[in-house]
C-alpha positions as CSV (number, residue, x, y, z in Angstrom):
1,M,-11.6,22.7,0.0
2,E,-10.9,26.3,-1.1
3,Q,-13.8,28.4,-2.0
4,H,-13.9,29.5,-5.7
5,P,-15.6,32.3,-7.2
6,I,-18.1,31.1,-9.9
7,V,-17.5,33.4,-13.2
8,S,-18.8,33.4,-17.0
9,Q,-17.2,31.3,-19.4
10,E,-15.4,34.4,-20.9
11,E,-13.8,35.3,-17.4
12,W,-12.7,31.7,-16.7
13,L,-11.2,31.6,-20.3
14,A,-9.3,34.9,-19.4
15,A,-7.9,33.4,-16.2
16,R,-7.0,30.1,-18.0
17,T,-5.2,31.9,-20.7
18,E,-2.9,33.8,-18.1
19,L,-2.3,30.6,-16.4
20,L,-1.2,29.0,-19.5
21,R,1.3,31.6,-20.0
22,K,2.6,30.7,-16.9
23,E,2.5,27.1,-17.4
24,K,4.4,27.6,-20.8
25,E,7.0,29.5,-18.8
26,F,7.4,26.6,-16.5
27,T,7.7,24.1,-19.3
28,R,10.5,26.2,-20.9
29,A,12.3,26.3,-17.6
30,R,11.8,22.6,-17.0
31,D,13.4,22.0,-20.5
32,R,16.3,24.2,-19.6
33,L,16.9,22.2,-16.2
34,S,16.6,19.0,-17.9
35,A,19.2,20.2,-20.4
36,E,21.5,21.1,-17.9
37,R,21.1,17.8,-15.9
38,R,22.1,15.9,-19.3
39,A,25.2,18.1,-19.5
40,L,26.4,17.3,-16.0
41,P,30.1,16.3,-15.6
42,W,30.4,12.3,-15.1
43,V,32.5,10.4,-12.7
44,K,33.9,7.0,-13.6
45,V,33.1,4.0,-11.5
46,E,36.1,2.3,-10.5
47,K,34.4,-0.3,-7.9
48,N,33.5,-3.4,-8.9
49,Y,30.1,-4.0,-7.4
50,V,28.6,-7.6,-7.4
51,F,24.9,-8.1,-6.7
52,D,22.7,-11.1,-5.9
53,G,20.2,-11.3,-8.6
54,P,17.4,-13.8,-9.8
55,G,20.2,-15.5,-12.1
56,G,23.0,-15.6,-9.8
57,R,25.6,-13.0,-9.1
58,E,25.8,-10.0,-11.5
59,T,28.2,-6.9,-11.9
60,L,27.0,-3.6,-12.1
61,A,28.0,-4.0,-16.1
62,D,25.6,-6.9,-16.2
63,L,22.6,-4.7,-14.8
64,F,22.8,-2.7,-18.2
65,G,21.4,-5.8,-19.9
66,G,23.2,-5.0,-23.2
67,R,22.0,-1.1,-23.0
68,K,24.0,1.8,-22.6
69,Q,21.9,3.6,-19.9
70,L,20.7,2.4,-16.7
71,I,18.6,3.7,-14.1
72,V,18.8,2.3,-10.7
73,K,16.0,2.7,-8.0
74,H,17.5,2.9,-4.5
75,F,14.4,0.9,-2.9
76,M,14.1,1.1,0.9
77,L,14.3,-2.7,2.0
78,G,16.8,-3.2,4.5
79,P,18.1,-6.5,5.8
80,D,16.1,-6.4,8.9
81,W,12.8,-4.9,7.2
82,S,9.8,-7.2,7.2
83,E,8.5,-5.2,4.1
84,G,9.5,-2.4,1.4
85,C,9.0,1.0,1.9
86,V,5.5,2.6,1.3
87,G,6.9,5.6,-0.7
88,C,9.3,3.5,-2.9
89,S,6.6,1.1,-3.6
90,F,4.4,4.1,-4.7
91,E,7.3,4.8,-7.1
92,L,7.7,1.6,-8.4
93,D,3.9,1.1,-9.0
94,H,4.6,3.7,-11.8
95,V,7.3,1.7,-13.6
96,D,6.2,-1.8,-14.9
97,G,4.1,-0.4,-17.8
98,I,6.8,1.8,-19.0
99,L,9.9,-0.7,-19.1
100,V,9.2,-1.7,-22.6
101,H,9.3,1.9,-23.7
102,L,12.5,2.7,-21.9
103,A,14.1,-0.2,-23.6
104,Q,13.3,1.3,-26.8
105,Q,15.5,4.1,-25.8
106,D,18.2,2.2,-24.7
107,I,17.9,2.3,-20.9
108,S,17.5,-0.6,-18.4
109,Y,15.7,0.1,-15.2
110,V,16.9,-2.0,-12.3
111,V,15.8,-1.9,-8.6
112,V,18.3,-2.4,-5.8
113,S,18.0,-2.9,-2.0
114,R,20.2,-4.1,0.7
115,G,17.9,-6.6,1.9
116,P,18.5,-10.5,1.0
117,L,17.2,-11.8,-2.3
118,A,14.6,-14.0,-0.8
119,K,13.0,-11.1,1.2
120,I,13.2,-8.9,-2.1
121,E,11.5,-11.7,-4.2
122,A,8.7,-12.5,-1.6
123,F,7.8,-8.8,-1.4
124,Q,7.9,-8.3,-5.2
125,R,5.5,-11.4,-5.7
126,R,3.2,-9.7,-3.3
127,M,3.3,-6.6,-5.2
128,G,3.1,-8.1,-8.6
129,W,5.9,-6.1,-10.2
130,H,7.9,-7.6,-13.0
131,V,11.0,-5.2,-12.8
132,K,14.4,-6.7,-12.3
133,W,15.4,-6.4,-8.4
134,V,18.8,-7.4,-7.3
135,S,20.4,-7.3,-3.7
136,S,23.3,-5.2,-2.7
137,G,23.5,-6.7,0.8
138,A,27.1,-8.1,0.0
139,N,28.7,-4.9,-1.5
140,D,29.0,-1.1,-0.6
141,F,26.9,0.1,-3.4
142,N,24.1,1.7,-1.1
143,Y,26.7,3.3,1.2
144,D,28.7,4.6,-1.6
145,F,25.5,6.2,-3.1
146,H,24.4,7.4,0.3
147,V,21.2,5.8,0.8
148,S,22.3,3.3,3.5
149,F,23.5,4.2,6.7
150,T,25.7,2.6,9.4
151,P,24.8,2.2,13.2
152,D,27.2,4.9,14.2
153,E,25.6,7.4,11.5
154,I,22.1,6.4,12.9
155,A,23.2,6.8,16.6
156,Q,24.9,10.3,15.6
157,G,21.4,11.1,14.2
158,E,23.1,12.9,11.3
159,A,24.5,11.6,8.1
160,Y,25.2,12.9,4.4
161,Y,22.0,12.4,2.2
162,N,20.6,14.6,-0.7
163,Y,24.1,16.5,-0.8
164,G,24.3,17.7,2.5
165,M,24.5,16.6,6.3
166,C,20.9,16.2,7.4
167,K,19.0,14.2,10.4
168,I,19.0,10.4,9.8
169,G,17.0,8.3,12.1
170,I,16.7,5.1,9.8
171,D,19.1,2.8,8.0
172,E,17.5,3.4,4.7
173,M,16.6,6.3,2.3
174,S,15.2,6.6,-0.9
175,G,16.8,7.8,-4.3
176,R,17.6,6.9,-7.9
177,S,20.9,7.0,-9.9
178,V,21.7,6.9,-13.5
179,F,24.8,5.2,-15.1
180,Y,26.1,5.1,-18.7
181,K,28.5,2.4,-20.2
182,D,30.6,3.4,-23.3
183,D,31.8,1.0,-26.1
184,N,34.9,0.2,-24.1
185,G,32.7,-1.2,-21.3
186,E,33.6,1.8,-18.9
187,I,30.8,2.9,-16.6
188,F,30.1,6.4,-15.6
189,H,27.9,7.9,-12.8
190,T,25.9,10.7,-14.3
191,Y,23.2,11.7,-12.0
192,S,21.4,10.9,-8.7
193,S,18.4,12.3,-6.9
194,Y,17.0,12.1,-3.6
195,G,14.2,13.4,-1.4
196,R,11.6,15.4,-3.2
197,G,13.6,14.8,-6.5
198,G,11.5,11.8,-6.7
199,E,8.5,13.5,-7.2
200,D,9.2,13.8,-11.1
201,H,8.8,10.0,-11.2
202,L,5.4,10.0,-9.8
203,G,2.7,10.1,-12.6
204,A,0.0,10.1,-9.8
205,Y,1.2,13.6,-8.5
206,R,0.8,15.2,-11.8
207,L,-2.7,14.0,-11.9
208,L,-3.3,15.1,-8.5
209,D,-1.7,18.6,-9.2
210,I,-4.5,19.2,-11.9
211,V,-7.7,18.3,-9.8
212,P,-9.4,20.7,-7.2
213,N,-8.3,19.0,-4.1
214,G,-4.8,18.8,-5.1
215,R,-2.5,16.4,-3.1
216,T,-4.5,16.8,0.3
217,E,-1.2,16.0,2.2
218,T,-1.7,18.0,5.5
219,I,-0.5,15.5,8.3
220,N,3.3,15.2,7.3
221,G,3.0,17.4,4.1
222,N,4.0,14.5,1.9
223,L,3.0,11.2,0.4
224,T,3.1,9.4,4.0
225,D,-0.1,11.2,4.6
226,W,-2.1,8.9,2.5
227,V,0.0,6.5,0.3
228,R,-0.3,3.0,1.0
229,H,1.1,-0.3,-0.3
230,H,-1.6,-0.9,-3.1
231,D,-2.7,-3.9,-1.3
232,R,-3.7,-2.3,1.9
233,Y,-6.1,0.2,0.7
234,E,-9.0,-1.7,1.0
235,A,-7.8,-2.7,4.7
236,T,-7.2,0.8,5.5
237,A,-10.7,2.2,4.4
238,K,-12.5,-0.7,6.5
239,A,-10.2,0.3,9.5
240,E,-11.5,3.8,9.2
241,R,-15.1,3.2,8.9
């Protein structure tokens, strides 16, 4: 850990007050960015996506659950995967407790993966999550929103992800997309984010960022350094002893 000077209360207060000034600048900049995000133009969703859900087949319109706003978590769990992505699981660990609050703001939250529903439900039971989760294995949803990749793309080692061509060595990547359904039942895609865009949805990072040691991510420079499925921490700790 970085060595810190030990100072008087008065010196600490002066330094903290200067940092507060910068924090307020950041907060105001974030507010402006959030307003620009909400002001983005929309794209009408023309394709009729049908998903395999716990209650049977459901369209994208059904996933709104009677609300006008829908957040979709693109969760990395492919047809041949034995379990869900660790990073996506870390993100989903933050969700169950806020679903009731999102509902009060006319928002539904649904997880979508390309894996079969039986595999999804088994992993969901293991993790203890209660969020709605459906399979897009029978449609093009994941491909159209650039979070799943064909064998040819993987063989080429490059695909379109996070709004540009980048190296791809895996069939699934993470993301989240937002949709709006108007009074006529028409659906619009309003926003998607990928890569480090997911950090804004990880409350644990907000807490790690205020403690002295910070994120301590030095191996790969991201959460793969340390995050595990939440039922694996005890086993990991025992293995490291």
